[in-house]
VOTI-483806 format. One record per residue: chain; z, y, x of N, C-alpha, C in turn; residue number from 1. Coordinates in steps of 0.05 Angstrom, whole numbers, padded with zeros to 5 digits. Example, Ala and Ser with C-alpha at 12.3 -4.5 7.8 and 13.67 -1.06 7.14 Angstrom:
<chaine A; n.c3 00156; n.c2 -00114; n.c1 00264; ca.c3 00156; ca.c2 -00090; ca.c1 00246; c.c3 00156; c.c2 -00066; c.c1 00264; num 1> .
<chaine A; n.c3 00142; n.c2 -00045; n.c1 00257; ca.c3 00143; ca.c2 -00021; ca.c1 00273; c.c3 00157; c.c2 00001; c.c1 00258; num 2> .
***
This chain:
<chaine A; n.c3 01300; n.c2 -00918; n.c1 -00672; ca.c3 01280; ca.c2 -00895; ca.c1 -00673; c.c3 01294; c.c2 -00877; c.c1 -00643; num 1> .
<chaine A; n.c3 01315; n.c2 -00877; n.c1 -00630; ca.c3 01320; ca.c2 -00865; ca.c1 -00607; c.c3 01298; c.c2 -00883; c.c1 -00585; num 2> .
<chaine A; n.c3 01296; n.c2 -00904; n.c1 -00579; ca.c3 01273; ca.c2 -00916; ca.c1 -00573; c.c3 01250; c.c2 -00899; c.c1 -00577; num 3> .
<chaine A; n.c3 01239; n.c2 -00908; n.c1 -00596; ca.c3 01214; ca.c2 -00891; ca.c1 -00603; c.c3 01208; c.c2 -00861; c.c1 -00592; num 4> .
<chaine A; n.c3 01230; n.c2 -00845; n.c1 -00605; ca.c3 01229; ca.c2 -00819; ca.c1 -00585; c.c3 01228; c.c2 -00821; c.c1 -00558; num 5> .
<chaine A; n.c3 01241; n.c2 -00830; n.c1 -00545; ca.c3 01250; ca.c2 -00828; ca.c1 -00527; c.c3 01222; c.c2 -00818; c.c1 -00501; num 6> .
<chaine A; n.c3 01233; n.c2 -00788; n.c1 -00499; ca.c3 01216; ca.c2 -00767; ca.c1 -00478; c.c3 01186; c.c2 -00758; c.c1 -00494; num 7> .
<chaine A; n.c3 01192; n.c2 -00753; n.c1 -00525; ca.c3 01182; ca.c2 -00739; ca.c1 -00536; c.c3 01193; c.c2 -00721; c.c1 -00555; num 8> .
<chaine A; n.c3 01177; n.c2 -00699; n.c1 -00557; ca.c3 01194; ca.c2 -00669; ca.c1 -00575; c.c3 01184; c.c2 -00679; c.c1 -00595; num 9> .
<chaine A; n.c3 01207; n.c2 -00664; n.c1 -00614; ca.c3 01203; ca.c2 -00672; ca.c1 -00644; c.c3 01199; c.c2 -00643; c.c1 -00665; num 10> .
<chaine A; n.c3 01175; n.c2 -00629; n.c1 -00669; ca.c3 01171; ca.c2 -00612; ca.c1 -00675; c.c3 01163; c.c2 -00620; c.c1 -00700; num 11> .
<chaine A; n.c3 01176; n.c2 -00597; n.c1 -00725; ca.c3 01185; ca.c2 -00593; ca.c1 -00754; c.c3 01161; c.c2 -00593; c.c1 -00755; num 12> .
<chaine A; n.c3 01150; n.c2 -00590; n.c1 -00781; ca.c3 01127; ca.c2 -00581; ca.c1 -00802; c.c3 01128; c.c2 -00555; c.c1 -00801; num 13> .
<chaine A; n.c3 01148; n.c2 -00545; n.c1 -00812; ca.c3 01149; ca.c2 -00511; ca.c1 -00813; c.c3 01147; c.c2 -00492; c.c1 -00786; num 14> .
<chaine A; n.c3 01154; n.c2 -00511; n.c1 -00761; ca.c3 01152; ca.c2 -00499; ca.c1 -00731; c.c3 01126; c.c2 -00503; c.c1 -00728; num 15> .
<chaine A; n.c3 01103; n.c2 -00522; n.c1 -00733; ca.c3 01084; ca.c2 -00526; ca.c1 -00722; c.c3 01056; c.c2 -00506; c.c1 -00714; num 16> .
<chaine A; n.c3 01054; n.c2 -00482; n.c1 -00733; ca.c3 01039; ca.c2 -00465; ca.c1 -00737; c.c3 01050; c.c2 -00439; c.c1 -00701; num 17> .
<chaine A; n.c3 01073; n.c2 -00429; n.c1 -00708; ca.c3 01088; ca.c2 -00419; ca.c1 -00685; c.c3 01090; c.c2 -00439; c.c1 -00659; num 18> .
<chaine A; n.c3 01091; n.c2 -00461; n.c1 -00655; ca.c3 01082; ca.c2 -00478; ca.c1 -00637; c.c3 01056; c.c2 -00480; c.c1 -00627; num 19> .
<chaine A; n.c3 01047; n.c2 -00483; n.c1 -00644; ca.c3 01008; ca.c2 -00486; ca.c1 -00638; c.c3 01004; c.c2 -00458; c.c1 -00618; num 20> .
<chaine A; n.c3 01011; n.c2 -00444; n.c1 -00628; ca.c3 01008; ca.c2 -00407; ca.c1 -00617; c.c3 01025; c.c2 -00408; c.c1 -00582; num 21> .
<chaine A; n.c3 01046; n.c2 -00419; n.c1 -00589; ca.c3 01057; ca.c2 -00407; ca.c1 -00571; c.c3 01066; c.c2 -00421; c.c1 -00544; num 22> .
<chaine A; n.c3 01051; n.c2 -00460; n.c1 -00552; ca.c3 01050; ca.c2 -00482; ca.c1 -00526; c.c3 01028; c.c2 -00495; c.c1 -00531; num 23> .
<chaine A; n.c3 01023; n.c2 -00509; n.c1 -00509; ca.c3 00998; ca.c2 -00523; ca.c1 -00514; c.c3 01005; c.c2 -00559; c.c1 -00510; num 24> .
<chaine A; n.c3 01005; n.c2 -00560; n.c1 -00540; ca.c3 01023; ca.c2 -00581; ca.c1 -00550; c.c3 01001; c.c2 -00602; c.c1 -00540; num 25> .
<chaine A; n.c3 00977; n.c2 -00599; n.c1 -00535; ca.c3 00961; ca.c2 -00622; ca.c1 -00513; c.c3 00975; c.c2 -00635; c.c1 -00497; num 26> .
<chaine A; n.c3 00986; n.c2 -00623; n.c1 -00484; ca.c3 00997; ca.c2 -00625; ca.c1 -00466; c.c3 01020; c.c2 -00634; c.c1 -00459; num 27> .
<chaine A; n.c3 01037; n.c2 -00636; n.c1 -00485; ca.c3 01059; ca.c2 -00643; ca.c1 -00495; c.c3 01059; c.c2 -00681; c.c1 -00505; num 28> .
<chaine A; n.c3 01075; n.c2 -00695; n.c1 -00503; ca.c3 01075; ca.c2 -00718; ca.c1 -00530; c.c3 01104; c.c2 -00715; c.c1 -00549; num 29> .
<chaine A; n.c3 01091; n.c2 -00704; n.c1 -00566; ca.c3 01105; ca.c2 -00690; ca.c1 -00590; c.c3 01102; c.c2 -00708; c.c1 -00612; num 30> .
<chaine A; n.c3 01119; n.c2 -00701; n.c1 -00638; ca.c3 01117; ca.c2 -00715; ca.c1 -00657; c.c3 01132; c.c2 -00706; c.c1 -00684; num 31> .
<chaine A; n.c3 01117; n.c2 -00705; n.c1 -00708; ca.c3 01136; ca.c2 -00688; ca.c1 -00730; c.c3 01128; c.c2 -00710; c.c1 -00761; num 32> .
<chaine A; n.c3 01141; n.c2 -00708; n.c1 -00769; ca.c3 01158; ca.c2 -00721; ca.c1 -00795; c.c3 01149; c.c2 -00704; c.c1 -00815; num 33> .
<chaine A; n.c3 01133; n.c2 -00703; n.c1 -00843; ca.c3 01133; ca.c2 -00694; ca.c1 -00866; c.c3 01139; c.c2 -00711; c.c1 -00887; num 34> .
<chaine A; n.c3 01142; n.c2 -00702; n.c1 -00912; ca.c3 01143; ca.c2 -00716; ca.c1 -00932; c.c3 01125; c.c2 -00698; c.c1 -00952; num 35> .
<chaine A; n.c3 01104; n.c2 -00725; n.c1 -00973; ca.c3 01082; ca.c2 -00713; ca.c1 -00984; c.c3 01098; c.c2 -00701; c.c1 -01006; num 36> .
<chaine A; n.c3 01087; n.c2 -00678; n.c1 -01005; ca.c3 01099; ca.c2 -00660; ca.c1 -01037; c.c3 01080; c.c2 -00656; c.c1 -01050; num 37> .
<chaine A; n.c3 01050; n.c2 -00658; n.c1 -01048; ca.c3 01029; ca.c2 -00652; ca.c1 -01060; c.c3 01016; c.c2 -00677; c.c1 -01061; num 38> .
<chaine A; n.c3 00997; n.c2 -00691; n.c1 -01079; ca.c3 00975; ca.c2 -00706; ca.c1 -01084; c.c3 00957; c.c2 -00686; c.c1 -01090; num 39> .
<chaine A; n.c3 00931; n.c2 -00678; n.c1 -01088; ca.c3 00906; ca.c2 -00678; ca.c1 -01100; c.c3 00893; c.c2 -00697; c.c1 -01108; num 40> .
<chaine A; n.c3 00878; n.c2 -00702; n.c1 -01126; ca.c3 00864; ca.c2 -00722; ca.c1 -01144; c.c3 00836; c.c2 -00727; c.c1 -01119; num 41> .
<chaine A; n.c3 00841; n.c2 -00756; n.c1 -01119; ca.c3 00822; ca.c2 -00756; ca.c1 -01097; c.c3 00787; c.c2 -00746; c.c1 -01102; num 42> .
<chaine A; n.c3 00773; n.c2 -00742; n.c1 -01078; ca.c3 00758; ca.c2 -00725; ca.c1 -01095; c.c3 00723; c.c2 -00735; c.c1 -01077; num 43> .
<chaine A; n.c3 00703; n.c2 -00719; n.c1 -01078; ca.c3 00681; ca.c2 -00738; ca.c1 -01067; c.c3 00662; c.c2 -00707; c.c1 -01057; num 44> .
<chaine A; n.c3 00649; n.c2 -00720; n.c1 -01032; ca.c3 00640; ca.c2 -00700; ca.c1 -01012; c.c3 00607; c.c2 -00695; c.c1 -01022; num 45> .
<chaine A; n.c3 00596; n.c2 -00684; n.c1 -01025; ca.c3 00556; ca.c2 -00688; ca.c1 -01026; c.c3 00551; c.c2 -00709; c.c1 -01026; num 46> .
<chaine A; n.c3 00556; n.c2 -00716; n.c1 -01004; ca.c3 00544; ca.c2 -00742; ca.c1 -00996; c.c3 00564; c.c2 -00767; c.c1 -01007; num 47> .
<chaine A; n.c3 00568; n.c2 -00767; n.c1 -01025; ca.c3 00585; ca.c2 -00783; ca.c1 -01040; c.c3 00609; c.c2 -00799; c.c1 -01033; num 48> .
<chaine A; n.c3 00616; n.c2 -00791; n.c1 -00996; ca.c3 00640; ca.c2 -00802; ca.c1 -00988; c.c3 00672; c.c2 -00789; c.c1 -01004; num 49> .
<chaine A; n.c3 00688; n.c2 -00818; n.c1 -01004; ca.c3 00713; ca.c2 -00796; ca.c1 -01021; c.c3 00731; c.c2 -00792; c.c1 -01006; num 50> .
<chaine A; n.c3 00759; n.c2 -00770; n.c1 -01008; ca.c3 00772; ca.c2 -00763; ca.c1 -00998; c.c3 00803; c.c2 -00765; c.c1 -01012; num 51> .
<chaine A; n.c3 00828; n.c2 -00756; n.c1 -00996; ca.c3 00849; ca.c2 -00746; ca.c1 -01007; c.c3 00858; c.c2 -00729; c.c1 -01002; num 52> .
<chaine A; n.c3 00873; n.c2 -00711; n.c1 -01008; ca.c3 00883; ca.c2 -00683; ca.c1 -00993; c.c3 00918; c.c2 -00690; c.c1 -01006; num 53> .
<chaine A; n.c3 00928; n.c2 -00689; n.c1 -00975; ca.c3 00961; ca.c2 -00685; ca.c1 -00989; c.c3 00967; c.c2 -00670; c.c1 -00978; num 54> .
<chaine A; n.c3 00995; n.c2 -00648; n.c1 -00979; ca.c3 01004; ca.c2 -00628; ca.c1 -00977; c.c3 01031; c.c2 -00641; c.c1 -00974; num 55> .
<chaine A; n.c3 01035; n.c2 -00634; n.c1 -00937; ca.c3 01064; ca.c2 -00652; ca.c1 -00928; c.c3 01078; c.c2 -00623; c.c1 -00926; num 56> .
<chaine A; n.c3 01104; n.c2 -00626; n.c1 -00920; ca.c3 01133; ca.c2 -00614; ca.c1 -00913; c.c3 01152; c.c2 -00616; c.c1 -00898; num 57> .
<chaine A; n.c3 01167; n.c2 -00608; n.c1 -00894; ca.c3 01184; ca.c2 -00629; ca.c1 -00883; c.c3 01222; c.c2 -00616; c.c1 -00898; num 58> .
<chaine A; n.c3 01222; n.c2 -00602; n.c1 -00914; ca.c3 01233; ca.c2 -00594; ca.c1 -00928; c.c3 01251; c.c2 -00577; c.c1 -00917; num 59> .
<chaine A; n.c3 01254; n.c2 -00563; n.c1 -00901; ca.c3 01272; ca.c2 -00542; ca.c1 -00891; c.c3 01250; c.c2 -00505; c.c1 -00903; num 60> .
<chaine A; n.c3 01232; n.c2 -00516; n.c1 -00905; ca.c3 01223; ca.c2 -00484; ca.c1 -00912; c.c3 01191; c.c2 -00490; c.c1 -00922; num 61> .
<chaine A; n.c3 01192; n.c2 -00485; n.c1 -00956; ca.c3 01183; ca.c2 -00502; ca.c1 -00972; c.c3 01162; c.c2 -00481; c.c1 -00974; num 62> .
<chaine A; n.c3 01157; n.c2 -00462; n.c1 -00964; ca.c3 01130; ca.c2 -00444; ca.c1 -00967; c.c3 01114; c.c2 -00449; c.c1 -00948; num 63> .
<chaine A; n.c3 01123; n.c2 -00465; n.c1 -00917; ca.c3 01104; ca.c2 -00481; ca.c1 -00901; c.c3 01104; c.c2 -00507; c.c1 -00905; num 64> .
<chaine A; n.c3 01074; n.c2 -00502; n.c1 -00905; ca.c3 01069; ca.c2 -00541; ca.c1 -00909; c.c3 01041; c.c2 -00543; c.c1 -00899; num 65> .
<chaine A; n.c3 01027; n.c2 -00562; n.c1 -00883; ca.c3 01002; ca.c2 -00576; ca.c1 -00879; c.c3 00989; c.c2 -00592; c.c1 -00893; num 66> .
<chaine A; n.c3 00967; n.c2 -00582; n.c1 -00902; ca.c3 00950; ca.c2 -00600; ca.c1 -00915; c.c3 00939; c.c2 -00618; c.c1 -00899; num 67> .
<chaine A; n.c3 00924; n.c2 -00639; n.c1 -00907; ca.c3 00921; ca.c2 -00671; ca.c1 -00887; c.c3 00898; c.c2 -00676; c.c1 -00910; num 68> .
<chaine A; n.c3 00872; n.c2 -00683; n.c1 -00894; ca.c3 00855; ca.c2 -00693; ca.c1 -00910; c.c3 00850; c.c2 -00721; c.c1 -00898; num 69> .
<chaine A; n.c3 00852; n.c2 -00740; n.c1 -00920; ca.c3 00844; ca.c2 -00766; ca.c1 -00913; c.c3 00817; c.c2 -00777; c.c1 -00921; num 70> .
<chaine A; n.c3 00795; n.c2 -00783; n.c1 -00904; ca.c3 00768; ca.c2 -00799; ca.c1 -00898; c.c3 00770; c.c2 -00826; c.c1 -00892; num 71> .
<chaine A; n.c3 00754; n.c2 -00839; n.c1 -00901; ca.c3 00737; ca.c2 -00862; ca.c1 -00892; c.c3 00764; c.c2 -00875; c.c1 -00891; num 72> .
<chaine A; n.c3 00767; n.c2 -00904; n.c1 -00877; ca.c3 00789; ca.c2 -00923; ca.c1 -00874; c.c3 00815; c.c2 -00914; c.c1 -00889; num 73> .
<chaine A; n.c3 00817; n.c2 -00891; n.c1 -00878; ca.c3 00845; ca.c2 -00877; ca.c1 -00878; c.c3 00848; c.c2 -00879; c.c1 -00904; num 74> .
<chaine A; n.c3 00834; n.c2 -00859; n.c1 -00917; ca.c3 00830; ca.c2 -00854; ca.c1 -00951; c.c3 00836; c.c2 -00882; c.c1 -00961; num 75> .
<chaine A; n.c3 00815; n.c2 -00903; n.c1 -00953; ca.c3 00820; ca.c2 -00923; ca.c1 -00974; c.c3 00848; c.c2 -00941; c.c1 -00965; num 76> .
<chaine A; n.c3 00862; n.c2 -00933; n.c1 -00946; ca.c3 00880; ca.c2 -00951; ca.c1 -00938; c.c3 00915; c.c2 -00936; c.c1 -00952; num 77> .
<chaine A; n.c3 00911; n.c2 -00919; n.c1 -00954; ca.c3 00932; ca.c2 -00904; ca.c1 -00961; c.c3 00933; c.c2 -00881; c.c1 -00990; num 78> .
<chaine A; n.c3 00909; n.c2 -00884; n.c1 -01002; ca.c3 00903; ca.c2 -00867; ca.c1 -01020; c.c3 00925; c.c2 -00863; c.c1 -01043; num 79> .
<chaine A; n.c3 00932; n.c2 -00890; n.c1 -01056; ca.c3 00949; ca.c2 -00893; ca.c1 -01069; c.c3 00984; c.c2 -00894; c.c1 -01057; num 80> .
<chaine A; n.c3 00991; n.c2 -00878; n.c1 -01038; ca.c3 01011; ca.c2 -00871; ca.c1 -01025; c.c3 01029; c.c2 -00860; c.c1 -01052; num 81> .
<chaine A; n.c3 01054; n.c2 -00858; n.c1 -01051; ca.c3 01069; ca.c2 -00847; ca.c1 -01074; c.c3 01076; c.c2 -00816; c.c1 -01061; num 82> .
<chaine A; n.c3 01078; n.c2 -00790; n.c1 -01075; ca.c3 01086; ca.c2 -00761; ca.c1 -01067; c.c3 01113; c.c2 -00770; c.c1 -01064; num 83> .
<chaine A; n.c3 01128; n.c2 -00756; n.c1 -01048; ca.c3 01164; ca.c2 -00760; ca.c1 -01042; c.c3 01149; c.c2 -00782; c.c1 -01017; num 84> .
<chaine A; n.c3 01137; n.c2 -00793; n.c1 -01006; ca.c3 01139; ca.c2 -00823; ca.c1 -00981; c.c3 01139; c.c2 -00806; c.c1 -00960; num 85> .
<chaine A; n.c3 01158; n.c2 -00802; n.c1 -00941; ca.c3 01160; ca.c2 -00801; ca.c1 -00916; c.c3 01133; c.c2 -00801; c.c1 -00892; num 86> .
***
């Protein structure tokens, strides 16, 4: 993990909103980790494309979360991922 994180900045999911407002994250090599705390049953768009929605949290502040929408191949490959997975 030390090798993978070398020269990267860890930003907690619960800090992401404030960091996006204060820093130019597109200029930084940064990493975040999240736990799937909620999964919505896969849904379909008006044109028939199926997608998933996951709620991710860093378990530090349960009121702060990120909603992740999975479409296309990402949805097909990962929609069965269990809640609680990091």
